[in-house]
C-alpha positions as CSV (number, residue, x, y, z in Angstrom):
1,M,94.2,133.3,121.7
2,I,96.3,133.4,118.7
3,T,98.6,135.6,120.2
4,S,99.5,133.1,122.8
5,I,100.7,130.8,119.9
6,I,102.6,133.6,118.7
7,Y,104.6,134.4,121.9
8,T,105.4,130.8,122.5
9,S,106.8,130.1,119.3
10,N,109.8,131.5,117.3
11,L,107.7,134.0,115.1
12,L,109.2,136.6,117.3
13,E,112.7,135.8,117.7
14,G,115.3,138.6,116.4
15,L,112.4,141.3,116.4
16,F,112.1,142.2,119.9
17,S,114.0,142.2,123.1
18,K,113.5,139.4,125.6
19,E,112.2,142.1,127.7
20,D,109.6,143.1,125.5
21,I,108.6,139.5,124.6
22,E,108.3,138.9,128.3
23,F,106.3,142.0,128.7
24,L,103.8,140.9,125.9
25,K,103.6,137.3,127.2
26,S,102.7,138.6,130.8
27,N,100.1,140.8,129.4
28,N,98.5,138.4,126.9
29,G,95.0,137.7,127.7
30,K,94.8,140.6,130.3
31,Q,91.8,141.9,128.1
32,D,89.4,139.5,129.8
33,E,90.4,140.8,133.3
34,I,90.2,144.4,131.9
35,E,86.7,143.8,130.4
36,F,85.5,142.6,133.8
37,A,87.0,145.4,135.5
38,I,85.1,147.7,133.1
39,E,81.8,145.5,133.4
40,M,82.1,145.6,137.3
41,S,82.7,149.5,137.4
42,N,79.7,149.9,135.2
43,F,77.5,148.1,137.7
44,K,79.0,150.4,140.6
45,K,78.3,153.5,138.1
46,D,74.9,152.4,137.9
47,E,74.2,152.3,141.6
48,I,75.9,155.6,142.3
49,A,73.7,157.1,139.6
50,K,70.4,155.6,141.2
51,Y,71.5,156.7,144.4
52,L,72.1,160.5,143.1
53,N,68.7,160.4,141.4
54,S,66.9,159.1,144.4
55,L,68.6,162.0,146.3
56,E,66.9,164.5,143.8
57,T,63.7,163.2,144.5
58,D,63.7,163.5,148.2
59,N,62.3,166.5,149.6
60,S,61.9,165.2,153.1
61,P,63.5,167.3,155.7
62,E,66.6,166.4,157.9
63,I,66.0,165.7,161.2
64,G,67.7,164.5,164.5
65,D,71.0,162.9,164.0
66,T,70.6,161.8,160.4
67,P,73.5,162.5,157.9
68,S,73.2,165.7,156.1
69,F,72.0,165.9,152.1
70,E,75.2,168.0,151.4
71,D,77.6,165.7,152.8
72,S,75.6,162.6,151.2
73,F,75.7,164.4,147.6
74,D,79.4,165.3,147.9
75,T,80.3,161.8,148.8
76,A,78.1,160.2,146.0
77,S,79.1,163.0,143.6
78,N,83.2,162.3,144.0
79,A,82.2,158.6,143.5
80,S,80.3,159.3,140.6
81,K,83.4,161.2,139.1
82,S,85.7,158.8,140.0
83,I,84.1,155.7,138.6
84,S,83.5,157.6,135.4
85,A,87.2,158.3,135.3
86,T,88.1,154.9,136.2
87,I,86.2,153.5,133.3
88,K,87.8,155.8,130.7
89,N,91.3,154.9,132.3
90,L,90.3,151.1,131.9
91,N,89.0,151.8,128.3
92,N,92.4,153.6,127.6
93,I,94.3,150.6,128.8
94,F,92.2,147.9,126.8
95,S,92.4,149.8,123.5
96,S,96.2,150.5,123.9
97,F,96.9,146.7,124.6
98,N,94.8,145.7,121.6
99,D,96.5,148.2,119.3
100,I,99.9,146.7,120.0
101,E,98.5,143.1,119.7
102,K,96.9,143.9,116.4
103,D,100.4,145.3,115.1
104,V,102.4,142.3,116.5
105,L,100.0,139.7,115.1
106,E,100.4,141.8,111.4
107,L,104.1,141.7,111.6
108,A,104.4,138.1,112.6
109,V,102.1,137.0,109.6
110,K,104.0,139.5,106.9
111,K,107.3,139.6,108.3
112,D,108.7,137.2,105.6
113,T,106.9,138.7,102.9
114,I,107.7,142.6,103.6
115,S,111.1,144.6,102.9
116,D,113.8,145.1,105.5
117,E,112.7,148.5,105.5
118,D,109.2,148.0,106.4
119,K,109.8,145.3,108.9
120,L,112.3,147.6,110.7
121,S,109.4,150.5,110.6
122,S,107.0,148.0,112.0
123,I,109.2,146.7,114.9
124,L,110.4,150.6,115.9
125,S,106.8,151.5,115.9
126,I,105.5,148.6,118.1
127,N,108.6,149.2,120.3
128,N,107.6,152.9,120.8
129,K,103.8,151.7,121.5
130,I,105.3,149.1,124.3
131,S,107.1,151.9,125.8
132,D,104.4,154.4,125.9
133,F,102.0,151.6,126.8
134,K,103.9,150.9,129.9
135,N,104.2,154.6,131.1
136,I,100.6,155.1,130.4
137,K,99.4,151.8,132.0
138,A,101.4,152.7,135.2
139,K,99.9,156.3,135.1
140,L,96.3,155.1,134.7
141,E,96.9,152.5,137.4
142,A,98.0,155.0,139.8
143,E,95.0,157.2,139.1
144,N,92.7,154.4,139.4
145,N,94.0,153.6,142.9
146,D,93.3,157.2,144.0
147,Y,89.7,157.0,142.7
148,N,89.1,153.7,144.3
149,S,89.4,155.6,147.7
150,A,86.4,157.9,146.8
151,I,84.5,154.9,145.3
152,D,85.0,152.9,148.1
153,K,84.1,155.5,150.8
154,F,80.5,155.9,149.3
155,F,79.9,152.1,149.2
156,V,81.2,151.6,152.7
157,S,79.4,154.8,154.0
158,L,76.1,153.6,152.6
159,E,76.4,150.4,153.9
160,N,77.2,151.6,157.2
161,G,74.2,154.0,157.3
162,N,76.3,157.1,157.1
163,L,74.8,158.6,154.2
164,L,71.2,159.8,153.8
165,K,68.8,157.4,152.8
166,P,66.0,159.0,150.9
167,K,62.2,157.8,150.9
168,K,61.1,156.0,147.8
169,V,58.4,158.0,145.9
170,T,55.7,156.0,145.5
171,E,52.6,156.6,143.3
172,E,49.1,156.1,144.8
173,N,48.0,152.8,144.1
174,T,45.0,152.6,141.6
175,L,42.8,149.6,140.5
176,K,43.9,148.0,137.7
177,V,41.5,145.6,135.5
178,F,43.2,142.8,133.6
179,N,41.7,140.6,130.7
180,V,41.8,137.1,132.3
181,Y,40.9,135.6,129.0
182,D,44.3,137.0,127.4
183,S,45.9,133.6,126.6
184,D,49.5,135.4,127.6
185,F,48.2,136.1,131.0
186,R,49.0,133.0,132.7
187,D,51.8,131.3,134.9
188,N,54.8,129.9,132.9
189,L,57.0,127.5,134.9
190,E,59.1,126.5,132.3
191,L,62.8,127.8,131.5
192,K,63.2,127.1,127.6
193,I,66.7,127.6,126.3
194,S,66.4,127.4,122.6
195,E,69.4,127.0,120.2
196,K,66.6,126.9,117.4
197,D,65.2,130.2,118.0
198,K,68.6,131.8,119.6
199,K,66.5,132.8,122.5
200,V,66.0,131.9,126.4
201,Y,62.5,132.0,127.5
202,L,62.7,132.6,131.3
203,P,59.8,131.6,133.8
204,Y,57.0,134.2,135.4
205,T,53.8,134.0,137.0
206,K,50.8,136.0,136.5
207,Q,51.6,138.1,139.4
208,D,54.9,139.3,137.7
209,L,52.8,140.0,134.5
210,Q,50.5,142.0,136.5
211,E,53.2,144.0,138.5
212,F,54.6,145.2,135.3
213,M,51.5,146.1,133.7
214,E,50.5,148.1,136.8
215,D,53.9,149.9,137.5
216,Y,54.5,150.7,133.7
217,P,51.1,150.8,131.9
218,N,52.3,152.8,129.0
219,E,55.3,150.7,128.3
220,Y,53.1,147.3,128.9
221,P,49.9,147.4,127.6
222,S,49.5,143.6,127.4
223,A,50.9,140.4,129.0
224,K,52.5,139.4,125.6
225,S,54.3,142.8,125.8
226,V,55.6,141.9,129.2
227,V,56.7,138.4,128.2
228,E,58.7,139.6,125.1
229,K,60.4,142.5,126.9
230,E,61.2,141.2,130.2
231,F,61.2,137.3,130.2
232,T,62.6,136.7,126.6
233,E,66.4,137.1,126.2
234,K,68.7,136.4,123.3
235,I,71.1,133.3,124.0
236,S,74.1,135.2,123.1
237,I,74.0,137.3,126.3
238,F,74.5,134.1,128.2
239,N,76.8,132.1,126.0
240,N,79.3,134.8,124.5
241,H,80.8,135.7,127.8
242,P,79.4,133.2,130.5
243,V,81.8,134.4,133.4
244,L,80.3,137.8,133.0
245,A,76.8,136.7,132.6
246,R,76.9,134.9,135.8
247,F,78.5,137.8,137.6
248,R,75.8,139.8,135.9
249,E,72.9,137.5,136.7
250,G,74.1,136.9,140.2
251,Y,74.3,140.8,141.0
252,Y,70.9,141.5,140.0
253,L,69.5,138.1,141.7
254,S,71.3,139.4,145.2
255,K,70.6,143.2,144.7
256,Y,66.9,143.6,143.2
257,K,65.2,140.2,143.7
258,E,66.8,139.8,147.4
259,S,67.1,143.5,148.0
260,N,70.5,143.2,149.5
261,S,73.1,145.8,149.6
262,T,75.3,146.9,146.6
263,I,78.5,145.3,148.4
264,T,76.7,142.1,149.4
265,A,75.5,141.7,145.9
266,L,78.8,142.3,144.5
267,K,80.5,139.8,147.0
268,F,77.6,137.2,145.9
269,A,78.1,137.8,142.1
270,K,82.0,137.1,142.5
271,S,81.3,134.2,144.5
272,I,79.5,132.3,141.8
273,M,81.0,134.0,138.4
274,F,83.6,131.3,138.0
275,R,81.3,128.4,138.5
276,R,81.8,127.0,135.0
277,D,79.1,124.0,135.6
278,L,76.6,126.6,136.4
279,N,74.7,127.6,133.3
280,P,74.1,131.5,133.6
281,T,70.4,131.1,132.5
282,I,69.5,129.2,135.6
283,I,70.7,132.2,138.0
284,A,68.5,134.4,135.5
285,A,65.4,132.3,136.0
286,V,65.5,131.9,139.8
287,R,63.3,133.9,142.0
288,S,65.6,133.8,144.9
289,Q,69.1,132.6,146.3
290,K,66.9,129.8,147.9
291,E,65.8,128.4,144.8
292,L,69.5,128.8,143.4
293,D,71.0,127.1,146.3
294,D,68.4,124.2,145.6
295,Y,69.6,123.9,142.2
296,I,73.2,123.8,143.1
297,D,72.6,121.3,145.6
298,C,70.7,119.1,142.9
299,L,73.7,119.7,140.8
300,D,76.3,118.9,143.1
301,N,74.9,115.5,144.0
302,D,73.7,114.7,140.5
303,R,70.0,115.0,141.2
304,L,68.8,117.6,138.6
305,E,65.7,115.6,138.4
306,D,64.6,116.5,141.8
307,F,64.8,120.4,141.2
308,N,61.3,121.3,141.1
309,H,60.9,125.2,141.0
310,F,60.6,125.1,137.5
311,K,61.2,122.9,134.5
312,I,64.2,123.3,132.3
313,I,63.9,122.5,128.7
314,F,66.8,122.5,126.1
315,E,65.7,122.9,122.6
316,V,68.6,122.0,120.3
317,N,68.9,122.7,116.6
318,P,68.0,119.6,114.4
319,L,70.7,117.7,112.8
């Protein structure tokens, strides 16, 4: 980051105290950590919301020693309020520090071309923002520590079976007829990463297409519509923030493709998020953790040609 260069040079010499410069240095680059914390909190928020929605659709009577609806609802509601407040606090920390860095960068660039009066005004403004930020950051982090107890209580209780587990609402299965002559209604066992199209085309099977069309007939009237909406992605969502992309796809793989618990999915996502030699598109493309393990084994042993679950194609821009 450009601010790293500024903090390690003499551009700020004589403008700020050593304490403030050390503070700026120590917090430089923390935006990535905060962004990840926000992303992770949003995952938790979605899971809590899904649980609350499932409670609202469950009308089955409580029997025996099953956890009560009221206790389950209260625990989830408290977690929902806490995670929303946590995200708000993290966003406040993120925007406050960005505001300081913007002012520091502007001062470093303009300090030799502005008047002493304007320079002093900028320095005082930044000093005040740093002082306010330190107080705000400490306060918000203390609040988030309190919120975490309510959030952790929900996930641990859910994992240990101490919360009511509503029955899934399933619609009566009806016979669906598909046009087998539809050219898009076919298996596609290729992962194509296209720089030319700026898109990623994920592999799928006819069964995948049929399930989407059966479950969401109004949204997916054809095989082509499923392919475009569910198996075609912008390449930027994988390339712009690969660490977050690995976390997101790892979480989805463990939680939804493997039907693991939220805690298990979060742990798995964390375990692979910093694996920089692992393209996040691979995680999105595999159907199971076994397939991903097979790919990683081939990758570690320099035998990618032995990976046979699907073909991987890189389509580069022509020179």
